[in-house]
Each structure stands twice: as structure tokens, then as C-alpha cells.
VOGU-3710 file (C-alpha; in Angstrom, 3 decimals, decimal comma):
1> mtdalaelta> 8,276/12,456/-13,391  7,013/9,213/-12,753  5,244/7,854/-10,118  7,208/4,811/-8,340  4,928/4,236/-5,799  2,037/4,091/-8,557  4,459/1,304/-10,436  4,889/-0,861/-7,408  1,102/-0,740/-7,559  0,526/-1,625/-11,259
11> ngvavwlddm> 3,213/-4,401/-10,839  1,076/-6,137/-8,092  2,896/-4,912/-4,508  0,870/-3,610/-2,087  2,210/-0,254/-0,582  1,656/-0,085/3,545  3,523/2,259/6,102  5,444/0,594/8,878  4,171/2,762/11,351  1,225/4,351/13,420
21> srdrirtgnl> 0,180/6,879/15,975  -2,686/8,902/17,177  -1,073/11,769/15,887  -1,414/10,363/12,000  -4,473/9,970/13,124  -5,575/13,195/13,946  -3,666/15,293/11,823  -5,058/13,595/8,547  -1,205/12,198/7,538  -2,880/8,826/7,461
31> adlirdrhlv> -5,136/10,432/4,511  -3,018/11,966/3,164  -1,103/9,150/2,434  -3,472/6,893/1,507  -4,276/9,908/-1,250  -1,059/10,861/-2,032  0,957/8,107/-1,894  -1,063/4,641/-3,145  -0,628/3,598/0,868  -3,723/0,689/1,306
41> gattnptifq> -2,341/-0,596/4,826  -0,185/0,082/7,534  1,472/-2,400/10,113  2,289/-1,617/14,227  4,081/-3,781/16,756  5,016/-3,204/20,417  8,441/-0,943/19,129  6,246/1,415/17,084  3,403/1,874/19,858  6,832/3,094/22,614
51> raitgselyd> 8,018/5,058/20,329  4,696/6,589/19,687  3,259/6,729/22,775  5,779/7,367/24,722  6,344/11,438/25,624  3,307/11,865/23,633  0,254/14,498/25,276  -2,378/12,839/22,927  -2,871/10,202/25,281  -2,865/12,074/28,849
61> sqlrdlalrg> -6,626/12,601/28,961  -7,146/8,332/28,120  -4,778/7,876/30,727  -6,391/10,204/33,141  -9,903/8,250/32,799  -8,093/5,268/32,672  -6,196/5,885/36,296  -10,191/7,347/37,571  -11,054/3,570/36,620  -8,593/1,675/38,485
71> vdvgealrai> -7,033/-0,537/35,728  -3,940/-1,921/35,460  -1,541/-1,613/33,371  -1,983/-4,370/31,004  -5,628/-3,184/30,073  -4,276/0,301/30,220  -2,075/-0,658/27,302  -4,602/-2,710/25,802  -7,160/0,350/25,879  -4,814/2,655/23,999
81> ttmdvrsacd> -3,226/0,755/21,119  -6,473/-0,929/20,269  -8,160/2,675/20,677  -5,211/3,887/17,981  -5,518/0,605/15,407  -9,219/1,128/16,003  -9,432/4,718/14,606  -6,491/3,403/12,150  -9,455/0,912/10,635  -12,046/3,220/10,417
91> vlrpvfdasd> -9,525/5,719/8,105  -8,942/2,750/5,857  -12,282/1,009/5,688  -12,643/2,930/2,027  -9,941/1,408/1,063  -10,652/-2,426/2,083  -14,607/-1,924/1,003  -12,736/-0,771/-2,677  -10,520/-3,922/-2,566  -13,159/-6,409/-1,022
101> gvdgrisiev> -11,075/-7,256/1,817  -7,880/-7,855/0,694  -6,326/-4,136/1,511  -7,273/-1,262/3,526  -5,699/-3,278/6,737  -3,788/-2,597/9,875  -2,314/-5,245/12,252  -1,769/-4,936/15,610  0,557/-7,483/17,650  -0,220/-10,143/20,437
111> dpriahdtak> 2,332/-9,329/23,616  5,406/-10,803/22,531  6,326/-12,247/25,979  3,820/-14,800/25,419  5,337/-15,663/21,343  6,235/-19,309/22,945  2,527/-19,820/24,733  0,010/-21,342/22,214  -3,047/-21,249/24,328  -2,136/-17,502/25,696
121> tiaearalww> -0,965/-16,267/22,372  -4,306/-17,648/21,302  -6,399/-15,984/24,145  -4,844/-12,681/23,533  -5,385/-13,431/19,474  -9,425/-13,695/20,752  -9,655/-10,582/22,817  -7,584/-8,177/19,967  -10,096/-9,265/17,507  -12,942/-8,485/20,218
131> lvdrpnlfvk> -11,707/-5,504/21,760  -11,207/-3,701/17,992  -13,910/-4,907/16,257  -13,237/-3,843/12,740  -13,180/-6,416/9,703  -10,501/-4,904/8,539  -7,963/-5,866/11,312  -5,087/-8,323/11,140  -4,124/-10,047/14,653  -0,367/-10,670/14,445
141> ipatveglpa> 1,329/-13,989/15,895  5,036/-14,157/15,599  6,222/-17,707/13,536  7,710/-19,031/16,694  7,322/-23,228/16,618  4,677/-22,446/19,798  2,996/-19,674/17,436  1,939/-21,772/14,322  -1,139/-23,707/16,003  -2,252/-20,461/17,210
151> isqclaegis> -2,094/-19,430/13,147  -4,500/-22,144/12,560  -6,661/-22,118/15,197  -7,465/-17,912/15,212  -7,693/-18,345/11,379  -10,195/-21,434/11,791  -12,140/-19,111/13,845  -12,277/-16,290/11,232  -9,384/-14,221/13,047  -7,423/-12,769/9,908
161> invtlifsll> -3,791/-13,073/10,694  -0,385/-11,602/10,121  2,294/-14,060/10,460  5,297/-11,622/11,911  8,864/-12,203/12,633  9,450/-15,098/9,281  13,749/-15,229/8,575  13,769/-18,673/7,378  12,390/-20,398/4,650  11,573/-23,894/6,428
171> rydavmdafl> 9,620/-21,714/9,064  7,988/-19,799/5,665  7,176/-23,478/4,852  5,645/-24,846/7,925  3,845/-20,897/8,412  2,215/-21,570/4,780  0,933/-24,799/6,276  -0,470/-23,528/9,443  -2,722/-21,237/7,121  -4,198/-23,789/4,776
181> dgverrraat> -4,445/-26,051/7,805  -6,737/-22,915/9,358  -8,142/-22,146/6,132  -9,189/-25,594/5,534  -10,664/-26,076/8,934  -12,560/-22,544/8,696  -14,131/-23,772/5,356  -15,594/-27,072/7,073  -17,133/-25,840/9,819  -18,529/-22,651/7,941
191> gslqhlesva> -18,655/-23,229/4,531  -17,277/-19,354/4,224  -13,790/-18,086/3,596  -15,034/-14,331/2,939  -13,381/-11,477/4,169  -10,318/-14,203/5,894  -7,133/-12,890/5,171  -3,923/-13,119/5,906  0,116/-11,797/5,290  3,242/-13,467/5,807
201> sffvsrvdte> 5,618/-10,932/7,194  9,013/-11,940/6,259  11,930/-9,885/7,360  14,676/-8,326/5,454  16,999/-5,829/6,139  17,587/-7,539/9,463  19,159/-10,881/7,322  21,723/-8,289/6,237  22,496/-7,004/9,190  23,361/-10,178/10,537
211> vdnrldilak> 25,064/-11,855/7,874  27,160/-8,864/6,700  28,538/-8,560/10,227  29,526/-12,174/9,797  31,371/-11,677/6,563  32,900/-8,194/8,483  34,475/-10,292/10,480  35,556/-13,350/8,003  37,574/-10,699/6,052  39,052/-8,655/8,987
221> estdpalrer> 40,558/-12,263/10,110  41,252/-13,890/6,817  44,952/-13,889/5,572  43,540/-14,869/2,547  42,866/-11,845/0,011  40,691/-14,166/-2,448  38,516/-15,139/0,589  38,397/-11,737/1,776  37,613/-10,542/-1,912  34,815/-13,030/-1,585
231> atalrgqaai> 33,378/-11,839/1,696  33,506/-8,351/0,767  31,526/-8,932/-2,596  28,627/-10,670/-1,191  28,080/-8,067/1,615  24,191/-6,811/0,927  23,247/-9,644/-1,529  22,096/-12,539/1,528  18,329/-10,980/2,473  17,260/-10,580/-1,313
241> anarlaykry> 18,277/-13,631/-1,959  16,402/-15,611/1,293  13,124/-13,112/0,123  13,044/-14,348/-3,393  13,729/-17,830/-2,794  10,377/-17,665/-0,137  8,714/-16,142/-3,073  9,583/-19,330/-5,070  8,403/-21,232/-2,180  4,960/-19,119/-1,979
251> eqvfgserwv> 4,512/-19,979/-5,826  5,240/-23,910/-5,293  2,546/-23,534/-2,172  -0,130/-21,408/-3,817  0,083/-23,395/-7,083  -1,081/-26,955/-5,745  -3,996/-29,110/-5,436  -4,388/-28,301/-1,924  -4,684/-24,675/-2,667  -6,230/-24,846/-5,955
261> alaaagghsq> -9,904/-26,471/-3,635  -9,750/-23,846/-1,426  -9,120/-21,021/-3,875  -12,175/-22,286/-5,567  -14,087/-22,013/-2,396  -13,101/-18,285/-2,314  -10,249/-18,127/-0,678  -7,243/-15,586/-0,603  -3,638/-16,213/-0,951  -1,837/-15,396/2,046
271> rplwastgvk> 0,533/-13,038/0,491  4,244/-12,306/1,116  4,951/-9,393/3,173  8,395/-7,951/2,983  9,094/-6,141/6,215  11,710/-4,689/7,583  13,123/-2,833/4,261  14,408/0,047/5,870  17,934/0,203/4,988  20,334/-0,051/7,790
281> dpayddtmyv> 23,691/0,106/5,749  24,174/3,956/4,564  26,386/2,424/1,755  23,031/0,634/0,596  20,329/2,546/-1,872  17,683/3,211/0,518  14,861/1,760/-1,708  17,013/-1,287/-2,482  14,519/-3,596/-0,389  12,156/-2,345/-2,631
291> velvapgtvn> 12,883/-2,344/-5,845  14,653/-5,930/-6,103  11,477/-7,462/-4,712  8,998/-6,410/-6,932  6,639/-9,695/-7,312  2,534/-9,618/-8,023  0,570/-10,114/-5,037  3,286/-9,005/-2,797  2,551/-6,105/0,455  5,925/-3,925/1,280
301> tmpqatleam> 5,206/-2,265/4,555  7,667/0,361/4,476  9,222/3,052/7,441  8,030/6,511/6,634  11,810/7,636/5,192  11,522/4,244/2,885  8,330/5,629/1,693  9,101/8,912/0,736  12,407/7,781/-0,916  10,328/5,536/-3,065
311> sehgqvrgdt> 8,408/8,239/-3,697  11,000/10,671/-4,618  13,605/8,544/-6,444  12,956/5,119/-6,652  13,236/3,028/-9,832  11,211/0,178/-10,374  12,076/-2,374/-13,110  8,587/-4,474/-13,101  9,248/-7,622/-11,394  12,145/-8,471/-9,626
321> vrghyghaqq> 11,823/-11,699/-8,070  11,062/-14,276/-10,100  13,597/-15,029/-13,081  16,256/-14,150/-10,005  15,502/-17,586/-8,204  18,825/-19,391/-9,804  21,091/-16,042/-8,159  19,508/-16,235/-5,450  20,427/-20,173/-4,485  23,758/-19,443/-5,381
331> vladlaalgi> 24,279/-16,223/-2,906  23,220/-18,663/0,046  25,341/-21,334/-1,424  28,379/-19,399/-1,864  27,925/-18,165/1,749  27,815/-21,861/3,096  31,120/-22,226/1,248  32,122/-19,463/3,211  31,117/-20,675/6,729  27,913/-18,762/6,925
341> dyddvvevle> 26,176/-21,067/8,839  22,118/-20,511/7,616  19,752/-22,238/10,590  22,550/-20,409/12,649  21,464/-16,954/11,150  18,170/-17,434/10,714  17,230/-18,903/15,022  19,726/-15,703/15,951  17,327/-13,455/14,446  13,993/-15,020/15,513
351> regvekfdas> 15,164/-14,866/19,063  16,607/-11,788/18,889  13,701/-10,519/17,016  11,045/-12,259/20,040  13,676/-10,074/22,603  13,591/-6,603/20,545  10,072/-6,474/20,647  9,568/-8,088/24,094  11,816/-4,958/25,563  9,984/-2,679/23,831
361> wnslidsisg> 6,685/-3,787/25,253  8,723/-3,979/28,843  9,713/-0,266/28,133  6,105/0,354/26,981  4,607/-1,017/30,365  7,046/0,902/32,516  6,167/4,357/30,542  2,258/3,576/30,951  2,253/2,509/34,590  4,471/5,664/35,543
371> qleaqgasvs> 1,773/7,864/33,934  -1,501/6,128/35,683  0,548/6,590/38,863  1,714/10,077/38,375  -2,127/10,551/37,922  -2,767/9,080/41,336  -3,328/5,452/40,082  -2,434/1,962/42,515  -0,875/0,393/39,322  -0,689/-3,620/39,373
381> vtgstapagq> 2,215/-4,234/36,635  1,234/-7,761/35,785  0,366/-6,818/31,961  -2,794/-9,305/32,317  -5,177/-8,970/28,934  -8,712/-9,827/28,674  -10,279/-13,035/28,852  -10,396/-14,807/25,379  -13,365/-14,305/23,638  -14,974/-11,544/25,175
391> gpatgdkkel> -14,239/-8,275/26,812  -12,195/-6,944/30,071  -14,086/-7,149/33,624  -14,657/-3,531/33,323  -16,158/-1,571/30,705  -17,403/-2,357/26,901  -15,499/-1,371/23,871  -16,565/1,666/23,609  -15,548/2,752/27,625  -12,013/1,289/26,655
401> gq> -11,623/3,724/23,595  -12,602/6,746/25,578
//
């Protein structure tokens, strides 16, 4: 039997887990995945934390302490999530050291409710960087228009960034420009780019979900058999085509003279990260968003089910991105010919992506508020976070983790 995850690694794909919980850390599951599944990183998001924390008894002791201290729900939420991420950073630290800081990373996201507020995003990114206090952290910032200057500013301050919720090729261009701007400013200010890293999380399966739905409606409503056939044939192709064209743009930007100068100064490129790689349609192969997006210098962050599917029956066929740009462009052209509006698709996906994380965050706030109240705390539900660049008003980093 072949080791598909080892083959992915050999082909330049960093294997990450799209999940994290206190249970994974305390049971040793995360360490086991690093040892047995070639795992070199992990990501979190509001939905992952909402799923991990709600209903788990592992957080009860910390919640009791937070209730006794009288903290508001925002500080409680940050104390809980940063404790988990800090612990995961420690488990991943050997990978970080062995890769000279490229991998061994875990991400934590800014409050999604401020995705359209540049100043607040910067302030919270600083606070999260301070709270976790580990060099192998990524702070996740959504790739909204307002998030772009926040990305540049945080990189300029030496904060490693995972840019999340990228759907559009044009927005991806802007993300890479924001990255280059931040790295240039960092170099000008300090002369050092050591351990300053970034990934650009390009979402995959959600593109197919939205496009396939539009194709299904088109096929259902059309009276033209040829059109129905064309619409059906294009199902499941948009997401991979979109991601492949993103990689083409990555090659262009990180082959430019602008980047070559930064690379010579010790800069590391902003790797494309394929996110949302769990298959939503059971008719599709459960490894398609992994095996069809193999290219050097990329990251694939997989849900547990996808990671196991790759381990059990994934078929790695080498580079499946470069050499496919013409076909990818044709797929988008064929979709446009059927009236599928690419710009509208990616706009809808970005808006819904922020809204979904926002809803998960609010659900998590409600859950933690209820648990704090059950401990006898008088809860403020403002969801406030630490002031920019410093710790919360009460307690130091160690106390927050207790």
C-alpha cells in the first residue's frame, strides 16, 4: 500500500487539519496525527470552536474560574480559544523548528463581526498575537475589502497572517498585493523577515456548491436538451478550475521582480492554502479537492474525514494544477456562456462566508454566556476583546490560560 499523505508531502503539499479542540490536545490525538498522518499544521475558525466548546465538559473548570473573576463573555471567549491554540502551538512546535518556521503553525481568527472594520481588525489581531504569545501562530483575517489594509499593517508589525475567505481571483490579486506591501514595510522598518509567514486561504468546495445549485436550476428550467446536457456536464468543475487559476496567478506574482527582491532578503512566499476541501456532494469522490489540487508550495487543510479518506484510498497523481490552466479557463468560459455570473457567485460566497462565521460566533457567545451565568456570574455580552497591543484589563497571559 502507498502512503498518499506522504506522497502529498513529497509533491510539495503541506498536510494540515481543518479542526482543533481541547480534546484533541489532551488525548494526544494531535500529536498522533503529526506522527502518523504527516500533519504539519492546523486551522481553526468560529464554527470549529463553536462545535468544540459547546457541550464539552473539558472547559468547565476554566469557565468556573472565569466566572469567579467576573470577566465579560468576550474576554472569556478569548481566554478559552487562545488557551487551546497556545497548547496546539506547543504540540506543533517541533514541526515549526524542523521547518525553520514555515510549518508547525495553527490559526486563530479575529472576531468575524468586525470583518468590515479595518481598525478593529488590526487591534484584535494585535491582541490575539499577544495573548497566544507563540511564534508559530497565524492570525486569520478575512479577505474583505476592509481586511486588506489590516493584512498589510499586521504583516508590517511582524504578525504572521492567514488570509481567509478568498473566493475571487481578483480579490486574490489584492490579497497578494497586500502581502507584498506588508512584507516590504516590515523589511524597511526592521531589515529582518525571519519567521514572518503568510498563507492565502482559497475556499474550494463552496464554489461548487453555489455553482452546481445554479446549474441544477438552469437544467431543470430549460427546455433545450443540449443546454441541460451542458449544464449537467459542468457540475463539480468550477471550484477546481477557480483554484487552479489562482495558482497560476500565484506563480506570476511570486515570480516577479518585486518578489525576487524580497526573497533575496529572506522573505518566504505567501503559500496558497486550499480550504473547504471536504466534499459536500456525495456524488463526488471524497478526495477530489485534494488530489486535483496538488502543486508545489501549497497547503491543503482537510477536515478529519477527508484526511482519513486520503490516507485510506487517496490516489496522488503528481502535479495536477500546472498544465491545466487552459482547461480551467475554458470551464469558466463555458459557465459564463450558460449565464453563470462568476462575479455574483464569488460575491455571494464572501458575504455568506462572513455571515456563517458571524452566526457561529454569536452562537458560541450565547453558549458561554449561559455557562458563565450557570456559575453565578453576572455576564456582559458585549463581546469585547483586549485593547490593541496589550493584555486584557484583568490578569496576565498565564492567568488567562487557567
